[in-house]
Gaussian input, Z-matrix of N, CA and C with variables (Angstrom, degrees):
# hf/3-21g

backbone

0 1
 N
 C     1     B1
 C     2     B2     1     A1
 N     3     B3     2     A2     1     D1
 C     4     B4     3     A3     2     D2
 C     5     B5     4     A4     3     D3
 N     6     B6     5     A5     4     D4
 C     7     B7     6     A6     5     D5
 C     8     B8     7     A7     6     D6
 N     9     B9     8     A8     7     D7
 C    10    B10     9     A9     8     D8
 C    11    B11    10    A10     9     D9
 N    12    B12    11    A11    10    D10
 C    13    B13    12    A12    11    D11
 C    14    B14    13    A13    12    D12
 N    15    B15    14    A14    13    D13
 C    16    B16    15    A15    14    D14
 C    17    B17    16    A16    15    D15
 N    18    B18    17    A17    16    D16
 C    19    B19    18    A18    17    D17
 C    20    B20    19    A19    18    D18
 N    21    B21    20    A20    19    D19
 C    22    B22    21    A21    20    D20
 C    23    B23    22    A22    21    D21
 N    24    B24    23    A23    22    D22
 C    25    B25    24    A24    23    D23
 C    26    B26    25    A25    24    D24
 N    27    B27    26    A26    25    D25
 C    28    B28    27    A27    26    D26
 C    29    B29    28    A28    27    D27
 N    30    B30    29    A29    28    D28
 C    31    B31    30    A30    29    D29
 C    32    B32    31    A31    30    D30
 N    33    B33    32    A32    31    D31
 C    34    B34    33    A33    32    D32
 C    35    B35    34    A34    33    D33
 N    36    B36    35    A35    34    D34
 C    37    B37    36    A36    35    D35
 C    38    B38    37    A37    36    D36
 N    39    B39    38    A38    37    D37
 C    40    B40    39    A39    38    D38
 C    41    B41    40    A40    39    D39
 N    42    B42    41    A41    40    D40
 C    43    B43    42    A42    41    D41
 C    44    B44    43    A43    42    D42
 N    45    B45    44    A44    43    D43
 C    46    B46    45    A45    44    D44
 C    47    B47    46    A46    45    D45
 N    48    B48    47    A47    46    D46
 C    49    B49    48    A48    47    D47
 C    50    B50    49    A49    48    D48
 N    51    B51    50    A50    49    D49
 C    52    B52    51    A51    50    D50
 C    53    B53    52    A52    51    D51
 N    54    B54    53    A53    52    D52
 C    55    B55    54    A54    53    D53
 C    56    B56    55    A55    54    D54
 N    57    B57    56    A56    55    D55
 C    58    B58    57    A57    56    D56
 C    59    B59    58    A58    57    D57
 N    60    B60    59    A59    58    D58
 C    61    B61    60    A60    59    D59
 C    62    B62    61    A61    60    D60
 N    63    B63    62    A62    61    D61
 C    64    B64    63    A63    62    D62
 C    65    B65    64    A64    63    D63
 N    66    B66    65    A65    64    D64
 C    67    B67    66    A66    65    D65
 C    68    B68    67    A67    66    D66
 N    69    B69    68    A68    67    D67
 C    70    B70    69    A69    68    D68
 C    71    B71    70    A70    69    D69
 N    72    B72    71    A71    70    D70
 C    73    B73    72    A72    71    D71
 C    74    B74    73    A73    72    D72
 N    75    B75    74    A74    73    D73
 C    76    B76    75    A75    74    D74
 C    77    B77    76    A76    75    D75
 N    78    B78    77    A77    76    D76
 C    79    B79    78    A78    77    D77
 C    80    B80    79    A79    78    D78
 N    81    B81    80    A80    79    D79
 C    82    B82    81    A81    80    D80
 C    83    B83    82    A82    81    D81
 N    84    B84    83    A83    82    D82
 C    85    B85    84    A84    83    D83
 C    86    B86    85    A85    84    D84
 N    87    B87    86    A86    85    D85
 C    88    B88    87    A87    86    D86
 C    89    B89    88    A88    87    D87
 N    90    B90    89    A89    88    D88
 C    91    B91    90    A90    89    D89
 C    92    B92    91    A91    90    D90
 N    93    B93    92    A92    91    D91
 C    94    B94    93    A93    92    D92
 C    95    B95    94    A94    93    D93
 N    96    B96    95    A95    94    D94
 C    97    B97    96    A96    95    D95
 C    98    B98    97    A97    96    D96
 N    99    B99    98    A98    97    D97
 C   100   B100    99    A99    98    D98
 C   101   B101   100   A100    99    D99
 N   102   B102   101   A101   100   D100
 C   103   B103   102   A102   101   D101
 C   104   B104   103   A103   102   D102
 N   105   B105   104   A104   103   D103
 C   106   B106   105   A105   104   D104
 C   107   B107   106   A106   105   D105
 N   108   B108   107   A107   106   D106
 C   109   B109   108   A108   107   D107
 C   110   B110   109   A109   108   D108
 N   111   B111   110   A110   109   D109
 C   112   B112   111   A111   110   D110
 C   113   B113   112   A112   111   D111
 N   114   B114   113   A113   112   D112
 C   115   B115   114   A114   113   D113
 C   116   B116   115   A115   114   D114
 N   117   B117   116   A116   115   D115
 C   118   B118   117   A117   116   D116
 C   119   B119   118   A118   117   D117
 N   120   B120   119   A119   118   D118
 C   121   B121   120   A120   119   D119
 C   122   B122   121   A121   120   D120
 N   123   B123   122   A122   121   D121
 C   124   B124   123   A123   122   D122
 C   125   B125   124   A124   123   D123
 N   126   B126   125   A125   124   D124
 C   127   B127   126   A126   125   D125
 C   128   B128   127   A127   126   D126
 N   129   B129   128   A128   127   D127
 C   130   B130   129   A129   128   D128
 C   131   B131   130   A130   129   D129
 N   132   B132   131   A131   130   D130
 C   133   B133   132   A132   131   D131
 C   134   B134   133   A133   132   D132
 N   135   B135   134   A134   133   D133
 C   136   B136   135   A135   134   D134
 C   137   B137   136   A136   135   D135
 N   138   B138   137   A137   136   D136
 C   139   B139   138   A138   137   D137
 C   140   B140   139   A139   138   D138
 N   141   B141   140   A140   139   D139
 C   142   B142   141   A141   140   D140
 C   143   B143   142   A142   141   D141
 N   144   B144   143   A143   142   D142
 C   145   B145   144   A144   143   D143
 C   146   B146   145   A145   144   D144
 N   147   B147   146   A146   145   D145
 C   148   B148   147   A147   146   D146
 C   149   B149   148   A148   147   D147
 N   150   B150   149   A149   148   D148
 C   151   B151   150   A150   149   D149
 C   152   B152   151   A151   150   D150
 N   153   B153   152   A152   151   D151
 C   154   B154   153   A153   152   D152
 C   155   B155   154   A154   153   D153
 N   156   B156   155   A155   154   D154
 C   157   B157   156   A156   155   D155
 C   158   B158   157   A157   156   D156
 N   159   B159   158   A158   157   D157
 C   160   B160   159   A159   158   D158
 C   161   B161   160   A160   159   D159
 N   162   B162   161   A161   160   D160
 C   163   B163   162   A162   161   D161
 C   164   B164   163   A163   162   D162
 N   165   B165   164   A164   163   D163
 C   166   B166   165   A165   164   D164
 C   167   B167   166   A166   165   D165
 N   168   B168   167   A167   166   D166
 C   169   B169   168   A168   167   D167
 C   170   B170   169   A169   168   D168
 N   171   B171   170   A170   169   D169
 C   172   B172   171   A171   170   D170
 C   173   B173   172   A172   171   D171
 N   174   B174   173   A173   172   D172
 C   175   B175   174   A174   173   D173
 C   176   B176   175   A175   174   D174
 N   177   B177   176   A176   175   D175
 C   178   B178   177   A177   176   D176
 C   179   B179   178   A178   177   D177
 N   180   B180   179   A179   178   D178
 C   181   B181   180   A180   179   D179
 C   182   B182   181   A181   180   D180
 N   183   B183   182   A182   181   D181
 C   184   B184   183   A183   182   D182
 C   185   B185   184   A184   183   D183
 N   186   B186   185   A185   184   D184
 C   187   B187   186   A186   185   D185
 C   188   B188   187   A187   186   D186
 N   189   B189   188   A188   187   D187
 C   190   B190   189   A189   188   D188
 C   191   B191   190   A190   189   D189
 N   192   B192   191   A191   190   D190
 C   193   B193   192   A192   191   D191
 C   194   B194   193   A193   192   D192
 N   195   B195   194   A194   193   D193
 C   196   B196   195   A195   194   D194
 C   197   B197   196   A196   195   D195
 N   198   B198   197   A197   196   D196
 C   199   B199   198   A198   197   D197
 C   200   B200   199   A199   198   D198
 N   201   B201   200   A200   199   D199
 C   202   B202   201   A201   200   D200
 C   203   B203   202   A202   201   D201
 N   204   B204   203   A203   202   D202
 C   205   B205   204   A204   203   D203
 C   206   B206   205   A205   204   D204
 N   207   B207   206   A206   205   D205
 C   208   B208   207   A207   206   D206
 C   209   B209   208   A208   207   D207
 N   210   B210   209   A209   208   D208
 C   211   B211   210   A210   209   D209
 C   212   B212   211   A211   210   D210
 N   213   B213   212   A212   211   D211
 C   214   B214   213   A213   212   D212
 C   215   B215   214   A214   213   D213
 N   216   B216   215   A215   214   D214
 C   217   B217   216   A216   215   D215
 C   218   B218   217   A217   216   D216
 N   219   B219   218   A218   217   D217
 C   220   B220   219   A219   218   D218
 C   221   B221   220   A220   219   D219
 N   222   B222   221   A221   220   D220
 C   223   B223   222   A222   221   D221
 C   224   B224   223   A223   222   D222
 N   225   B225   224   A224   223   D223
 C   226   B226   225   A225   224   D224
 C   227   B227   226   A226   225   D225
 N   228   B228   227   A227   226   D226
 C   229   B229   228   A228   227   D227
 C   230   B230   229   A229   228   D228
 N   231   B231   230   A230   229   D229
 C   232   B232   231   A231   230   D230
 C   233   B233   232   A232   231   D231
 N   234   B234   233   A233   232   D232
 C   235   B235   234   A234   233   D233
 C   236   B236   235   A235   234   D234
 N   237   B237   236   A236   235   D235
 C   238   B238   237   A237   236   D236
 C   239   B239   238   A238   237   D237
 N   240   B240   239   A239   238   D238
 C   241   B241   240   A240   239   D239
 C   242   B242   241   A241   240   D240
 N   243   B243   242   A242   241   D241
 C   244   B244   243   A243   242   D242
 C   245   B245   244   A244   243   D243
 N   246   B246   245   A245   244   D244
 C   247   B247   246   A246   245   D245
 C   248   B248   247   A247   246   D246
 N   249   B249   248   A248   247   D247
 C   250   B250   249   A249   248   D248
 C   251   B251   250   A250   249   D249
 N   252   B252   251   A251   250   D250
 C   253   B253   252   A252   251   D251
 C   254   B254   253   A253   252   D252
 N   255   B255   254   A254   253   D253
 C   256   B256   255   A255   254   D254
 C   257   B257   256   A256   255   D255
 N   258   B258   257   A257   256   D256
 C   259   B259   258   A258   257   D257
 C   260   B260   259   A259   258   D258
 N   261   B261   260   A260   259   D259
 C   262   B262   261   A261   260   D260
 C   263   B263   262   A262   261   D261
 N   264   B264   263   A263   262   D262
 C   265   B265   264   A264   263   D263
 C   266   B266   265   A265   264   D264
 N   267   B267   266   A266   265   D265
 C   268   B268   267   A267   266   D266
 C   269   B269   268   A268   267   D267
 N   270   B270   269   A269   268   D268
 C   271   B271   270   A270   269   D269
 C   272   B272   271   A271   270   D270
 N   273   B273   272   A272   271   D271
 C   274   B274   273   A273   272   D272
 C   275   B275   274   A274   273   D273
 N   276   B276   275   A275   274   D274
 C   277   B277   276   A276   275   D275
 C   278   B278   277   A277   276   D276
 N   279   B279   278   A278   277   D277
 C   280   B280   279   A279   278   D278
 C   281   B281   280   A280   279   D279
 N   282   B282   281   A281   280   D280
 C   283   B283   282   A282   281   D281
 C   284   B284   283   A283   282   D282
 N   285   B285   284   A284   283   D283
 C   286   B286   285   A285   284   D284
 C   287   B287   286   A286   285   D285
 N   288   B288   287   A287   286   D286
 C   289   B289   288   A288   287   D287
 C   290   B290   289   A289   288   D288
 N   291   B291   290   A290   289   D289
 C   292   B292   291   A291   290   D290
 C   293   B293   292   A292   291   D291
 N   294   B294   293   A293   292   D292
 C   295   B295   294   A294   293   D293
 C   296   B296   295   A295   294   D294
 N   297   B297   296   A296   295   D295
 C   298   B298   297   A297   296   D296
 C   299   B299   298   A298   297   D297
 N   300   B300   299   A299   298   D298
 C   301   B301   300   A300   299   D299
 C   302   B302   301   A301   300   D300
 N   303   B303   302   A302   301   D301
 C   304   B304   303   A303   302   D302
 C   305   B305   304   A304   303   D303
 N   306   B306   305   A305   304   D304
 C   307   B307   306   A306   305   D305
 C   308   B308   307   A307   306   D306
 N   309   B309   308   A308   307   D307
 C   310   B310   309   A309   308   D308
 C   311   B311   310   A310   309   D309
 N   312   B312   311   A311   310   D310
 C   313   B313   312   A312   311   D311
 C   314   B314   313   A313   312   D312
 N   315   B315   314   A314   313   D313
 C   316   B316   315   A315   314   D314
 C   317   B317   316   A316   315   D315
 N   318   B318   317   A317   316   D316
 C   319   B319   318   A318   317   D317
 C   320   B320   319   A319   318   D318

   B1=1.4399
   B2=1.5216
   B3=1.2890
   B4=1.4577
   B5=1.5207
   B6=1.3126
   B7=1.4571
   B8=1.5174
   B9=1.3068
   B10=1.4563
   B11=1.5260
   B12=1.3336
   B13=1.4545
   B14=1.5083
   B15=1.2926
   B16=1.4684
   B17=1.5216
   B18=1.3262
   B19=1.4604
   B20=1.5196
   B21=1.3252
   B22=1.4548
   B23=1.5190
   B24=1.3448
   B25=1.4562
   B26=1.5198
   B27=1.3048
   B28=1.4496
   B29=1.5159
   B30=1.3043
   B31=1.4460
   B32=1.5136
   B33=1.3265
   B34=1.4466
   B35=1.5211
   B36=1.3222
   B37=1.4512
   B38=1.5126
   B39=1.3207
   B40=1.4629
   B41=1.5166
   B42=1.3107
   B43=1.4568
   B44=1.5217
   B45=1.3298
   B46=1.4674
   B47=1.5224
   B48=1.3088
   B49=1.4640
   B50=1.5195
   B51=1.3121
   B52=1.4559
   B53=1.5248
   B54=1.3277
   B55=1.4639
   B56=1.5282
   B57=1.3078
   B58=1.4630
   B59=1.5203
   B60=1.3366
   B61=1.4630
   B62=1.5212
   B63=1.3389
   B64=1.4652
   B65=1.5202
   B66=1.3303
   B67=1.4579
   B68=1.5198
   B69=1.3233
   B70=1.4594
   B71=1.5272
   B72=1.3319
   B73=1.4595
   B74=1.5205
   B75=1.3346
   B76=1.4643
   B77=1.5218
   B78=1.3266
   B79=1.4630
   B80=1.5138
   B81=1.3293
   B82=1.4631
   B83=1.5154
   B84=1.3141
   B85=1.4619
   B86=1.5264
   B87=1.2888
   B88=1.4553
   B89=1.5214
   B90=1.3203
   B91=1.4545
   B92=1.5255
   B93=1.3202
   B94=1.4588
   B95=1.5214
   B96=1.3196
   B97=1.4687
   B98=1.5246
   B99=1.3224
   B100=1.4538
   B101=1.5143
   B102=1.3274
   B103=1.4603
   B104=1.5226
   B105=1.3033
   B106=1.4662
   B107=1.5295
   B108=1.3225
   B109=1.4680
   B110=1.5265
   B111=1.3172
   B112=1.4633
   B113=1.5201
   B114=1.3107
   B115=1.4600
   B116=1.5197
   B117=1.3173
   B118=1.4543
   B119=1.5188
   B120=1.3242
   B121=1.4520
   B122=1.5267
   B123=1.3337
   B124=1.4615
   B125=1.5220
   B126=1.3168
   B127=1.4572
   B128=1.5152
   B129=1.3174
   B130=1.4513
   B131=1.5265
   B132=1.3236
   B133=1.4655
   B134=1.5227
   B135=1.3096
   B136=1.4612
   B137=1.5275
   B138=1.3182
   B139=1.4553
   B140=1.5197
   B141=1.3261
   B142=1.4592
   B143=1.5200
   B144=1.3087
   B145=1.4610
   B146=1.5264
   B147=1.3267
   B148=1.4575
   B149=1.5233
   B150=1.3293
   B151=1.4594
   B152=1.5256
   B153=1.3105
   B154=1.4626
   B155=1.5274
   B156=1.3145
   B157=1.4554
   B158=1.5219
   B159=1.3222
   B160=1.4643
   B161=1.5203
   B162=1.3389
   B163=1.4766
   B164=1.5223
   B165=1.3370
   B166=1.4560
   B167=1.5235
   B168=1.3444
   B169=1.4649
   B170=1.5360
   B171=1.3389
   B172=1.4728
   B173=1.5332
   B174=1.3248
   B175=1.4668
   B176=1.5299
   B177=1.3307
   B178=1.4643
   B179=1.5125
   B180=1.3275
   B181=1.4721
   B182=1.5176
   B183=1.3269
   B184=1.4577
   B185=1.5094
   B186=1.3332
   B187=1.4620
   B188=1.5211
   B189=1.3178
   B190=1.4589
   B191=1.5224
   B192=1.3151
   B193=1.4613
   B194=1.5193
   B195=1.3196
   B196=1.4498
   B197=1.5180
   B198=1.3013
   B199=1.4541
   B200=1.5200
   B201=1.3123
   B202=1.4676
   B203=1.5257
   B204=1.3105
   B205=1.4584
   B206=1.5248
   B207=1.3221
   B208=1.4674
   B209=1.5316
   B210=1.3287
   B211=1.4743
   B212=1.5186
   B213=1.3361
   B214=1.4653
   B215=1.5132
   B216=1.2962
   B217=1.4557
   B218=1.5083
   B219=1.3341
   B220=1.4635
   B221=1.5220
   B222=1.3271
   B223=1.4612
   B224=1.5180
   B225=1.3193
   B226=1.4676
   B227=1.5227
   B228=1.3143
   B229=1.4604
   B230=1.5222
   B231=1.3259
   B232=1.4657
   B233=1.5222
   B234=1.3194
   B235=1.4649
   B236=1.5173
   B237=1.3226
   B238=1.4605
   B239=1.5298
   B240=1.3055
   B241=1.4626
   B242=1.5155
   B243=1.3235
   B244=1.4590
   B245=1.5222
   B246=1.3145
   B247=1.4566
   B248=1.5194
   B249=1.3165
   B250=1.4599
   B251=1.5271
   B252=1.3226
   B253=1.4581
   B254=1.5105
   B255=1.3208
   B256=1.4544
   B257=1.5289
   B258=1.3120
   B259=1.4612
   B260=1.5206
   B261=1.3177
   B262=1.4634
   B263=1.5127
   B264=1.3123
   B265=1.4634
   B266=1.5240
   B267=1.3195
   B268=1.4646
   B269=1.5172
   B270=1.3070
   B271=1.4576
   B272=1.5256
   B273=1.3441
   B274=1.4596
   B275=1.5266
   B276=1.3297
   B277=1.4579
   B278=1.5266
   B279=1.3078
   B280=1.4656
   B281=1.5241
   B282=1.3391
   B283=1.4542
   B284=1.5159
   B285=1.3233
   B286=1.4577
   B287=1.5254
   B288=1.3289
   B289=1.4627
   B290=1.5191
   B291=1.3342
   B292=1.4617
   B293=1.5174
   B294=1.3299
   B295=1.4535
   B296=1.5213
   B297=1.3184
   B298=1.4626
   B299=1.5197
   B300=1.3179
   B301=1.4597
   B302=1.5212
   B303=1.2939
   B304=1.4605
   B305=1.5182
   B306=1.3186
   B307=1.4511
   B308=1.5167
   B309=1.3178
   B310=1.4430
   B311=1.5071
   B312=1.3298
   B313=1.4507
   B314=1.5112
   B315=1.3359
   B316=1.4678
   B317=1.5181
   B318=1.2796
   B319=1.4728
   B320=1.5008
   A1=108.79
   A2=117.08
   A3=122.17
   A4=107.85
   A5=115.81
   A6=119.44
   A7=108.39
   A8=116.27
   A9=119.67
   A10=108.99
   A11=114.79
   A12=121.25
   A13=107.71
   A14=117.27
   A15=122.33
   A16=111.82
   A17=117.40
   A18=123.26
   A19=113.07
   A20=118.05
   A21=121.95
   A22=108.17
   A23=118.34
   A24=119.44
   A25=111.01
   A26=115.34
   A27=121.31
   A28=108.25
   A29=116.36
   A30=122.00
   A31=107.60
   A32=116.46
   A33=120.99
   A34=107.82
   A35=116.59
   A36=122.22
   A37=108.34
   A38=115.97
   A39=120.48
   A40=112.38
   A41=116.39
   A42=123.87
   A43=114.10
   A44=118.19
   A45=121.73
   A46=108.14
   A47=117.40
   A48=121.10
   A49=107.85
   A50=116.32
   A51=121.38
   A52=109.35
   A53=117.86
   A54=119.43
   A55=109.53
   A56=116.90
   A57=120.69
   A58=108.69
   A59=116.18
   A60=121.29
   A61=112.92
   A62=117.99
   A63=119.66
   A64=112.61
   A65=118.41
   A66=121.54
   A67=112.47
   A68=117.88
   A69=121.19
   A70=113.20
   A71=117.74
   A72=120.81
   A73=109.50
   A74=115.44
   A75=120.85
   A76=109.24
   A77=116.02
   A78=122.17
   A79=109.33
   A80=115.85
   A81=119.81
   A82=109.66
   A83=121.05
   A84=124.73
   A85=110.10
   A86=115.45
   A87=120.21
   A88=108.15
   A89=118.48
   A90=126.73
   A91=112.43
   A92=114.77
   A93=122.05
   A94=108.83
   A95=116.02
   A96=119.69
   A97=111.60
   A98=117.69
   A99=122.06
   A100=113.94
   A101=117.47
   A102=120.43
   A103=111.72
   A104=116.37
   A105=122.86
   A106=109.06
   A107=117.83
   A108=119.80
   A109=112.37
   A110=114.47
   A111=121.62
   A112=105.66
   A113=116.96
   A114=121.94
   A115=108.83
   A116=115.65
   A117=122.06
   A118=106.82
   A119=116.05
   A120=121.76
   A121=108.06
   A122=115.52
   A123=121.76
   A124=109.20
   A125=115.78
   A126=121.20
   A127=107.26
   A128=116.25
   A129=119.80
   A130=110.42
   A131=116.51
   A132=119.55
   A133=110.85
   A134=115.83
   A135=121.79
   A136=109.92
   A137=115.47
   A138=121.20
   A139=114.00
   A140=118.21
   A141=120.96
   A142=108.96
   A143=116.00
   A144=121.22
   A145=113.91
   A146=117.48
   A147=119.18
   A148=110.22
   A149=115.29
   A150=122.60
   A151=107.73
   A152=116.22
   A153=122.34
   A154=108.38
   A155=116.19
   A156=122.26
   A157=107.81
   A158=116.15
   A159=121.47
   A160=108.82
   A161=116.22
   A162=122.22
   A163=107.46
   A164=115.07
   A165=122.27
   A166=109.01
   A167=116.17
   A168=120.32
   A169=110.82
   A170=117.23
   A171=119.74
   A172=113.91
   A173=118.19
   A174=121.53
   A175=112.16
   A176=116.91
   A177=120.32
   A178=115.18
   A179=117.14
   A180=121.11
   A181=110.18
   A182=116.27
   A183=120.58
   A184=108.66
   A185=116.84
   A186=119.75
   A187=111.75
   A188=117.08
   A189=120.36
   A190=108.93
   A191=113.56
   A192=120.70
   A193=106.77
   A194=116.34
   A195=119.85
   A196=110.48
   A197=115.20
   A198=121.58
   A199=109.04
   A200=116.90
   A201=121.07
   A202=108.79
   A203=114.06
   A204=122.11
   A205=106.97
   A206=118.09
   A207=117.97
   A208=112.92
   A209=117.60
   A210=120.95
   A211=112.72
   A212=118.01
   A213=122.12
   A214=110.69
   A215=117.47
   A216=122.04
   A217=115.24
   A218=118.92
   A219=121.15
   A220=107.99
   A221=115.42
   A222=121.46
   A223=108.27
   A224=115.98
   A225=122.07
   A226=108.76
   A227=116.02
   A228=122.04
   A229=107.32
   A230=116.25
   A231=120.86
   A232=109.06
   A233=117.09
   A234=121.88
   A235=112.43
   A236=117.11
   A237=121.19
   A238=112.76
   A239=118.34
   A240=120.89
   A241=114.09
   A242=117.85
   A243=120.92
   A244=111.44
   A245=115.29
   A246=120.45
   A247=109.24
   A248=116.41
   A249=120.25
   A250=109.10
   A251=116.06
   A252=119.63
   A253=111.96
   A254=115.02
   A255=123.12
   A256=109.28
   A257=116.46
   A258=123.95
   A259=109.29
   A260=116.01
   A261=121.77
   A262=109.65
   A263=115.67
   A264=121.85
   A265=106.71
   A266=115.99
   A267=119.80
   A268=109.27
   A269=115.16
   A270=123.57
   A271=107.59
   A272=116.50
   A273=122.50
   A274=110.57
   A275=115.65
   A276=122.10
   A277=107.75
   A278=116.37
   A279=121.66
   A280=112.21
   A281=116.41
   A282=121.57
   A283=115.46
   A284=117.84
   A285=122.24
   A286=109.28
   A287=116.63
   A288=119.98
   A289=109.48
   A290=115.79
   A291=121.73
   A292=112.42
   A293=115.67
   A294=119.79
   A295=109.28
   A296=115.67
   A297=121.36
   A298=108.85
   A299=115.15
   A300=121.81
   A301=107.50
   A302=116.06
   A303=121.27
   A304=108.52
   A305=115.25
   A306=119.67
   A307=108.46
   A308=115.54
   A309=121.27
   A310=111.10
   A311=115.45
   A312=121.84
   A313=106.36
   A314=115.97
   A315=120.99
   A316=108.31
   A317=116.45
   A318=121.35
   A319=109.60
   D1=136.12
   D2=178.15
   D3=-120.55
   D4=131.72
   D5=176.23
   D6=-124.72
   D7=161.52
   D8=-179.22
   D9=-133.02
   D10=123.82
   D11=175.60
   D12=-136.10
   D13=139.84
   D14=-179.31
   D15=52.43
   D16=35.36
   D17=177.86
   D18=61.96
   D19=17.99
   D20=178.39
   D21=-121.90
   D22=109.61
   D23=-177.69
   D24=-67.05
   D25=144.74
   D26=177.04
   D27=-129.86
   D28=147.03
   D29=176.02
   D30=-103.99
   D31=131.22
   D32=-177.79
   D33=-106.21
   D34=122.57
   D35=-178.27
   D36=-140.80
   D37=125.60
   D38=178.47
   D39=51.06
   D40=42.55
   D41=176.36
   D42=69.40
   D43=11.38
   D44=175.44
   D45=-109.00
   D46=131.85
   D47=174.51
   D48=-88.13
   D49=118.69
   D50=-179.24
   D51=-107.80
   D52=137.77
   D53=174.35
   D54=-61.47
   D55=155.90
   D56=176.07
   D57=-56.81
   D58=146.40
   D59=-174.82
   D60=-55.14
   D61=-36.54
   D62=-178.40
   D63=-73.09
   D64=-6.40
   D65=177.35
   D66=-97.97
   D67=-6.93
   D68=-176.11
   D69=-80.78
   D70=-27.06
   D71=-175.82
   D72=-141.76
   D73=126.20
   D74=176.93
   D75=-134.14
   D76=156.40
   D77=-179.99
   D78=-126.66
   D79=137.66
   D80=174.89
   D81=-152.70
   D82=151.69
   D83=-9.30
   D84=-68.61
   D85=153.08
   D86=-179.00
   D87=-145.93
   D88=110.32
   D89=6.61
   D90=-77.21
   D91=163.93
   D92=178.06
   D93=-106.28
   D94=142.53
   D95=176.85
   D96=-82.53
   D97=-2.02
   D98=178.46
   D99=82.63
   D100=-4.01
   D101=-179.63
   D102=-88.73
   D103=-30.39
   D104=-178.62
   D105=-114.89
   D106=160.11
   D107=178.65
   D108=-66.08
   D109=158.57
   D110=169.88
   D111=-100.32
   D112=135.72
   D113=179.16
   D114=-106.51
   D115=126.40
   D116=175.89
   D117=-105.24
   D118=121.68
   D119=-176.85
   D120=-107.58
   D121=115.67
   D122=179.87
   D123=-107.46
   D124=125.80
   D125=175.45
   D126=-108.77
   D127=105.51
   D128=-178.90
   D129=-75.79
   D130=142.35
   D131=176.68
   D132=-59.16
   D133=151.06
   D134=179.57
   D135=-54.66
   D136=132.55
   D137=179.18
   D138=90.41
   D139=-13.02
   D140=178.91
   D141=-86.01
   D142=127.86
   D143=-175.62
   D144=-92.35
   D145=-25.90
   D146=-174.46
   D147=-157.90
   D148=148.94
   D149=174.19
   D150=-147.12
   D151=167.58
   D152=178.45
   D153=-110.28
   D154=131.42
   D155=176.57
   D156=-109.45
   D157=124.06
   D158=-178.19
   D159=-122.15
   D160=134.29
   D161=177.32
   D162=-114.91
   D163=131.89
   D164=-176.60
   D165=-121.03
   D166=137.31
   D167=-179.44
   D168=-80.59
   D169=175.73
   D170=-177.72
   D171=-59.75
   D172=-21.87
   D173=179.25
   D174=-89.00
   D175=-1.00
   D176=178.79
   D177=90.54
   D178=7.78
   D179=179.28
   D180=-88.36
   D181=137.17
   D182=175.45
   D183=-70.13
   D184=123.03
   D185=179.12
   D186=-102.67
   D187=-22.36
   D188=173.98
   D189=-158.04
   D190=147.63
   D191=175.14
   D192=-145.35
   D193=130.04
   D194=-176.64
   D195=-146.30
   D196=155.13
   D197=176.40
   D198=-85.22
   D199=137.84
   D200=176.06
   D201=-123.75
   D202=146.75
   D203=176.74
   D204=-127.94
   D205=172.45
   D206=176.71
   D207=-56.61
   D208=-28.26
   D209=178.86
   D210=-79.03
   D211=-30.16
   D212=-176.39
   D213=-111.76
   D214=45.00
   D215=-173.95
   D216=-75.85
   D217=-5.79
   D218=177.30
   D219=-113.48
   D220=122.03
   D221=-179.56
   D222=-114.27
   D223=127.87
   D224=178.46
   D225=-93.17
   D226=126.50
   D227=178.34
   D228=-113.72
   D229=120.34
   D230=-179.77
   D231=-70.43
   D232=111.25
   D233=-178.46
   D234=-89.96
   D235=-7.71
   D236=-174.21
   D237=-56.22
   D238=-41.29
   D239=-178.30
   D240=-94.83
   D241=5.00
   D242=-177.54
   D243=-81.11
   D244=140.59
   D245=174.15
   D246=-72.73
   D247=156.47
   D248=176.25
   D249=-62.43
   D250=142.20
   D251=178.07
   D252=152.90
   D253=-178.19
   D254=-178.51
   D255=-99.23
   D256=121.55
   D257=-178.64
   D258=-107.84
   D259=151.24
   D260=179.05
   D261=-119.04
   D262=141.10
   D263=174.02
   D264=-124.76
   D265=141.87
   D266=179.77
   D267=-137.96
   D268=145.86
   D269=-179.60
   D270=-111.07
   D271=124.00
   D272=-176.45
   D273=-122.14
   D274=145.61
   D275=171.66
   D276=-142.40
   D277=129.55
   D278=-179.71
   D279=53.18
   D280=37.88
   D281=177.97
   D282=77.37
   D283=3.58
   D284=-178.85
   D285=-110.71
   D286=132.51
   D287=177.40
   D288=-75.57
   D289=121.38
   D290=179.92
   D291=-88.18
   D292=-36.64
   D293=-174.56
   D294=-162.20
   D295=162.44
   D296=176.37
   D297=-144.14
   D298=153.36
   D299=176.08
   D300=-144.51
   D301=150.67
   D302=176.30
   D303=-118.17
   D304=148.31
   D305=173.24
   D306=-141.92
   D307=151.84
   D308=-176.81
   D309=-114.08
   D310=136.92
   D311=172.54
   D312=-106.00
   D313=122.92
   D314=178.97
   D315=-116.54
   D316=153.81
   D317=-179.94
   D318=-125.94

């Protein structure tokens, strides 16, 4: 079931209103010049205590994986040593991907 309130779609599952998947994880600045960190902002659905945030490089290798909670929803990724390219970040809970975001490092 999909409902819409305040122009923001929500998915309702098991009596929990979850934000749309594209609202759960964002990256900024995007693109990044590689001089400053990239910040990944994870908004966990209400009632969720923990999720895993994984960042993958352009070759598909995991470069970082960390646990996030509602208190630690912003993860800083050091872009200084990253090669130019398109990186993917994904948010997982109980083995299920909740959301994904991409960010680009340019030089």
